[in-house]
C-alpha positions in Angstrom: 9.6 9.1 -20.6 10.1 5.9 -18.9 7.5 2.8 -18.6 7.0 1.2 -15.3 5.0 -1.5 -14.6 4.3 -1.9 -10.6 2.6 -5.1 -8.7 1.1 -4.5 -5.6 -0.8 -6.9 -3.1 -3.1 -4.1 -1.6 -4.7 -0.8 -2.9 -2.8 1.8 0.1 0.0 -0.3 -0.8 -0.3 0.4 -4.8 -1.0 3.9 -3.8 2.0 4.9 -1.4 4.6 3.5 -3.8 2.9 4.6 -7.1 2.9 7.9 -5.8 6.8 7.7 -5.8 6.9 7.4 -9.5 4.3 10.5 -9.9 6.6 12.7 -7.6 9.2 12.0 -10.4 6.7 13.8 -13.0 5.6 9.9 -14.3 1.7 10.0 -14.8 1.2 7.0 -12.0 -2.3 5.4 -12.1 -3.6 2.3 -10.0 -5.8 -0.2 -12.2 -8.2 -2.7 -10.5 -8.7 -4.3 -14.2 -5.8 -4.4 -16.0 -7.5 -5.4 -19.2 -8.2 -1.5 -19.4 -4.6 -0.9 -20.0 -4.4 -0.9 -23.5 -7.1 2.1 -23.5 -4.9 4.1 -21.1 -2.3 7.0 -21.7 0.0 6.3 -18.9 3.3 5.8 -17.8 3.5 3.8 -14.7 0.9 1.1 -14.4 0.2 0.1 -10.9 -1.7 -3.1 -10.2 -3.6 -3.8 -7.2 -3.9 -7.7 -7.2 -5.8 -7.9 -3.7 -4.1 -11.0 -2.8 -2.2 -10.2 0.6 -4.5 -12.2 2.4 -4.7 -15.3 0.2 -3.7 -18.6 0.5 -0.1 -18.4 -1.5 -1.3 -20.8 -4.1 -4.3 -18.0 -4.6 -1.8 -15.3 -4.6 0.5 -16.8 -7.1 -2.8 -17.3 -9.3 -4.3 -13.9 -8.7 -0.8 -12.1 -9.8 -0.4 -14.6 -12.8 -3.9 -13.8 -14.1 -2.9 -9.9 -13.7 0.3 -10.5 -15.1 -1.0 -12.3 -18.5 -2.4 -8.8 -19.5 0.5 -7.2 -19.2 3.2 -9.5 -21.1 2.6 -7.8 -24.5 3.5 -4.5 -23.2 7.2 -3.2 -22.7 8.2 -1.8 -19.8 11.5 -0.4 -18.5 11.1 -1.1 -15.1 9.2 -3.8 -13.3 8.6 -3.5 -9.7 7.0 -5.7 -6.9 5.6 -3.6 -4.3 6.2 -5.2 -1.0 4.9 -4.6 2.1 7.1 -2.9 4.3 6.2 -4.8 7.5 6.7 -7.9 5.7 2.8 -8.8 5.5 1.2 -11.0 2.8 2.4 -13.7 -0.1 6.0 -12.4 -0.8 7.6 -15.6 -1.9 5.1 -17.0 -4.2 4.0 -13.5 -5.7 8.0 -12.7 -6.5 7.5 -16.5 -8.1 4.4 -15.6 -10.2 5.9 -12.3 -11.6 9.4 -13.9 -12.5 7.6 -17.0 -14.0 5.3 -14.8 -16.1 8.2 -12.5 -17.6 10.5 -15.1 -17.4 13.3 -12.8 -14.9 16.1 -14.9 -13.5 16.9 -12.6 -10.6 15.0 -10.0 -8.5 16.6 -7.1 -6.0 14.9 -7.4 -2.7 14.9 -4.6 -0.4 11.9 -3.7 1.7 13.7 -1.2 4.1 11.4 1.8 4.5 14.0 4.6 6.6 11.2 7.5 6.5 9.4 5.3 8.6 11.8 3.6 10.8 11.6 0.1 8.9 15.1 -1.2 8.4 16.9 -4.1 7.3 20.2 -5.4 9.1 21.9 -8.8 8.6 19.0 -9.6 6.8 16.2 -9.0 9.4 13.6 -6.6 9.1 12.9 -3.9 12.4 10.2 -1.7 12.8 11.3 0.9 15.4 14.2 -0.8 16.7 11.9 -4.2 17.4 12.0 -7.3 14.9 9.1 -7.2 12.7 7.5 -10.4 13.7 7.4 -9.1 17.3 5.9 -6.0 16.6 2.0 -5.7 16.2 2.3 -6.9 13.1 3.2 -10.6 14.8 -0.6 -10.1 15.9 -2.4 -8.8 12.2 -5.8 -10.4 12.2 -5.5 -11.3 8.8 -1.8 -11.7 7.8 0.5 -12.0 10.6 4.2 -11.8 10.3 5.8 -15.0 11.8 9.5 -14.3 10.4 11.7 -11.2 10.7 14.5 -13.1 8.6 14.1 -12.3 5.1 16.0 -14.9 3.7 14.5 -17.5 5.8 11.2 -15.9 5.2 11.6 -16.2 1.4 13.3 -19.8 2.0 9.5 -20.9 3.1 7.6 -18.9 0.5 9.2 -19.1 -2.8 10.8 -21.7 -5.2 13.7 -19.3 -5.8 17.3 -19.3 -4.0 17.6 -16.3 -1.5 20.9 -14.8 -0.8 22.1 -11.5 1.7 23.6 -8.8 0.5 24.6 -7.5 4.0 25.3 -3.6 4.9 29.2 -3.7 4.7 28.5 -4.8 1.5 26.1 -2.1 0.4 28.3 0.5 1.7 31.6 -0.6 0.1 32.8 -0.4 -3.3 30.9 -1.0 -6.5 33.6 -3.6 -7.3 32.9 -5.5 -4.2 29.1 -4.9 -4.6 29.1 -6.8 -7.9 31.6 -9.5 -6.9 29.5 -10.3 -3.8 26.3 -10.7 -6.5 28.2 -12.8 -8.7 29.3 -15.1 -5.6 25.5 -15.5 -4.9 24.5 -16.3 -8.4 27.4 -18.9 -8.5 25.7 -20.6 -5.6 22.6 -20.7 -7.2 20.9 -17.5 -5.8 18.1 -15.6 -7.5 16.6 -13.4 -4.9 19.2 -10.9 -3.8 18.1 -9.7 -0.1 19.3 -6.2 0.8 20.2 -4.4 3.7 19.4 -1.3 4.3 18.9 1.8 7.1 18.9 4.8 5.4 17.8 6.3 2.0 21.6 6.6 1.0 22.1 2.6 1.5 18.8 2.3 -1.1 20.7 4.5 -3.7 23.9 2.6 -3.1 21.6 -0.8 -4.2 20.4 1.2 -7.3 24.0 2.0 -8.0 24.9 -1.4 -7.5 22.8 -3.0 -10.1 22.6 -0.2 -12.6 23.5 -1.3 -16.1 22.8 -4.8 -14.8 23.3 -6.9 -18.1 20.1 -9.3 -17.6 16.5 -8.0 -16.6 16.1 -7.4 -13.0 12.6 -7.5 -10.9 12.9 -5.0 -8.3 11.2 -5.8 -5.2 10.6 -3.3 -2.1 8.7 -0.6 -0.5 8.1 3.2 -1.1 11.6 3.6 -0.1 13.2 1.7 -3.1 10.8 3.0 -5.4 11.4 6.4 -4.4 15.1 6.0 -5.4 14.4 4.2 -8.5 12.7 7.8 -10.4 14.5 10.5 -11.8 15.8 12.9 -9.5 13.3 15.8 -10.5 10.5 15.7 -7.5 8.1 17.6 -9.3 5.0 16.4 -7.4 6.5 16.8 -3.6 5.9 20.4 -3.3 2.6 21.3 -1.8 0.0 21.6 -4.7 -3.3 24.3 -5.4 -5.6 24.7 -2.7 -8.7 22.5 -3.0 -11.7 24.1 -3.2 -13.7 23.9 -0.3 -16.6 21.2 -1.0 -18.2 20.3 2.5 -18.1 17.3 5.2 -15.2 14.9 4.7 -15.9 11.3 5.1 -13.2 9.0 6.8 -13.2 5.6 6.3 -10.6 3.9 8.9 -10.9 0.0 8.7 -7.5 -0.5 10.0 -7.6 -1.5 13.5 -3.6 -0.6 14.1 -2.6 1.0 17.4 -1.6 4.2 15.4 -4.9 4.4 13.1 -6.9 5.0 16.9 -4.4 7.6 17.8 -5.2 9.1 14.4 -9.0 9.1 15.2 -8.6 10.3 18.3 -6.6 13.2 17.2 -9.5 14.3 14.7 -12.1 13.9 16.6 -10.5 16.0 19.4 -8.8 18.7 16.9 -11.0 19.2 14.2 -14.3 18.5 15.8 -15.0 15.0 13.6 -17.7 12.9 14.9 -17.2 8.8 15.3 -19.5 6.2 14.3 -18.2 2.7 15.3 -19.3 -0.6 13.1 -19.6 -3.3 15.6 -18.1 -6.7 14.2 -20.1 -8.7 16.2 -23.0 -7.4 14.8 -22.1 -8.8 11.3 -22.4 -12.6 11.9 -26.2 -12.9 11.3 -28.0 -11.9 8.4 -30.7 -9.7 10.6 -28.5 -8.2 13.2 -25.9 -7.3 9.9 -28.8 -5.5 8.2 -29.7 -3.1 11.2 -26.1 -2.8 12.1 -25.6 -1.5 8.6 -28.5 1.2 8.6 -27.6 2.2 12.1 -24.4 3.1 10.8 -25.6 4.9 7.6 -28.4 6.9 9.6 -25.6 8.1 12.3 -22.9 9.2 9.7 -26.0 11.0 7.7 -27.0 12.9 10.9 -23.7 14.1 11.9 -22.7 15.3 8.0 -26.0 17.1 8.0 -24.9 19.1 11.0 -21.9 20.0 8.9 -19.0 17.6 11.0 -16.4 15.8 9.4 -17.4 11.9 10.0 -15.2 8.8 11.0 -16.3 5.6 10.1 -14.3 3.3 12.2 -14.2 -0.4 13.4 -15.3 -1.0 17.1 -13.5 -3.9 18.8 -14.9 -7.7 18.4 -14.5 -10.6 21.3 -16.6 -13.4 19.0 -15.7 -15.3 15.9 -12.5 -13.1 15.3 -11.7 -15.5 12.3 -14.8 -15.2 10.6 -15.0 -11.2 10.5 -12.4 -9.4 8.6 -13.9 -10.1 5.0 -17.8 -9.2 6.7 -16.2 -6.1 8.1 -14.7 -4.8 4.5 -17.7 -5.5 2.7 -20.0 -3.8 5.5 -17.6 -1.1 5.6 -17.8 -0.6 1.6 -21.3 -0.8 1.6 -21.9 1.8 4.7 -19.6 4.1 3.3 -21.2 4.3 -0.4 -24.6 4.6 0.8 -23.1 7.4 2.6 -21.2 9.0 -0.1 -24.0 8.7 -2.4 -26.9 9.9 -0.2 -24.9 12.9 1.1 -23.0 14.0 -1.8 -19.5 13.5 -0.5 -16.9 14.8 -2.5 -13.4 14.2 -0.6 -13.2 11.0 1.4 -9.8 9.5 3.5 -9.6 6.2 3.1 -6.9 3.9 5.8 -6.3 0.4 5.7 -5.8 -1.2 2.1 -9.0 -3.9 2.2 -10.8 -1.0 3.2 -9.9 1.3 0.8 -10.3 -1.0 -1.9 -14.0 -2.2 -0.5 -15.2 1.6 -0.7 -13.6 2.1 -4.1 -15.5 -1.1 -5.7 -18.9 -0.2 -4.1 -18.3 2.9 -5.7 -17.7 1.8 -9.0 -14.5 3.2 -9.2 -11.9 1.6 -12.1 -8.8 2.7 -10.3 -6.8 6.0 -9.0 -5.0 8.5 -10.4 -2.5 9.4 -8.2 -1.5 13.4 -7.9 0.6 13.9 -4.9 1.9 12.9 -1.8 0.9 15.0 1.0 3.2 13.3 3.5 5.3 10.6 3.3 3.7 7.6 1.8 0.1 9.4 2.1 -1.1 10.1 -1.4 -3.7 12.5 -2.8 -5.9 11.0 -5.8 -8.9 11.2 -8.1 -11.1 8.2 -8.5 -11.0 6.8 -11.9 -14.9 7.0 -13.3 -15.8 9.2 -10.2 -14.0 12.5 -11.2 -16.0 14.3 -8.3 -14.4 12.2 -5.7 -11.0 13.0 -4.5 -9.5 10.6 -1.9 -6.4 10.2 0.5 -5.2 6.8 0.9 -3.3 5.6 4.1 -1.8 2.4 5.2 -3.2 1.8 8.8 0.5 1.9 10.2 1.8 5.0 8.3 2.1 8.7 9.0 2.2 10.5 12.7 -0.7 10.9 15.1 -1.9 14.3 13.2 -1.9 13.0 9.7 -5.6 12.3 9.4 -6.2 15.9 10.7 -3.8 17.1 7.9 -5.6 15.4 5.2 -8.9 16.9 6.3 -7.7 20.3 6.4 -6.2 19.8 2.6 -9.3 18.0 1.5 -11.1 21.1 2.7 -9.0 23.6 1.3 -7.6 25.1 4.7 -3.8 23.8 3.3 -1.9 23.1 0.4 
C-alpha cells in the first residue's frame, strides 16, 4: 500500500482531494493536529493548514510548522492540494513544502475538467472564462487577480516556473521529457502543465513516471485522482445510512452556486432556512443576540421535524471586518444546535465554515468514506463517531447537490 502525504489550505479542499485516494482503496484521513499522526494507522495523511486567507509569510510559516511534524516519516507521494480556482498562497506554500523536504522540482496542474476548470497556454479558465474574471476575482477573502499560472507563481514563489503546454502534454513521452529537461536547463523548478481533459492529466503523470528525483505534485482533485491505483473501490454507492433525524446544513459560502443549491433544498426538500445577519456581528451585544436568535430559530425548525439550513445573509457594512467573525459565529451557532438537538447528520459548505464547525464540536479530523458526487465526500468526524458529515466547497456540485446529500444522509438513497 502506498503512503501518501497531502497538504491542503482549507478543509473542504482537503476532503475533496483526499477522497480521491480513498476511492483507490487507500484509507485517507484529514488531521487537524499533525502531531497525532504517529498514533494513527493511516495510508494517506491529509493536513489542513487553514492558510488560504493568511498573508503569504504567515502561510509559509503555517505550512512549515505542520510539515515539521512529518519530516521523519517516509512517504511514497507528497501532494500539495491547490484550489482549482487558484485562490490562496500557492507559491509561498509550494516553497514551504519544497524547503522543508528539500525538493527541487514540482509538477503544477490545477485543472479539474469534471467541473470545467482547465488550463490552456498556462491560463486557467472556469466555464470558458479566465479565472480572475469570474466571481473568484471578487472573492471577499482571497480574490484571484491573475489567471496566468506562470505569472501567478512568479509573483508568489522564489522558484522559477516554466510551461508545459498542451501540444507537449499530448505529444510523445520522449518529446515531453526533452521539454522538461530544457525547462530545467533554464532554471525552472515549477513545471506548470496545461490540461483540458482527464486524459491530459493521465499523460502528465505518465510523463513524470520513473522520474529520477523526488517530486512534489501540486494540483486539485483532478490530478489527485490520476495518481492513485486504478481500482476505484469507493465510487460505487455504499450502504444506505440509517435514518437519524433531521439534517443540519451549514452553508457559509456565499458563492452564486451555493445560493442556488440552498434555494433548491428549500423548495424540493422542505428545508427551513435561517440567515445569520453579518452586520449584527460588529458589536458584542448585537452579536450575542444574533447568535441566540439563530440558535432558537434552528431549534424550533428541527423540533418540527424539518431539515434546517444555516446560511449567511447579505452584508452592507464593514465587509473587510466580517469574514472571521462570520465563521466564528457560524461555528458557535452550529455547535450549540448540534448539541441541543442531538444532530447526527450535517452538511458543511465552504472550507472555513466546515473547519469552524468541526473545531467548535471538538473534532480531531475527518475520516473520508466515499464520494457521493465528484468532489463531494461523505466522512465521519474523528473523535465524534456519532456525527456523519458531507463537506462541499462552495463552488462545487450542481443545483441539486444539497438535495442529494440530504437524501443520502437520511437513508433515502445510497
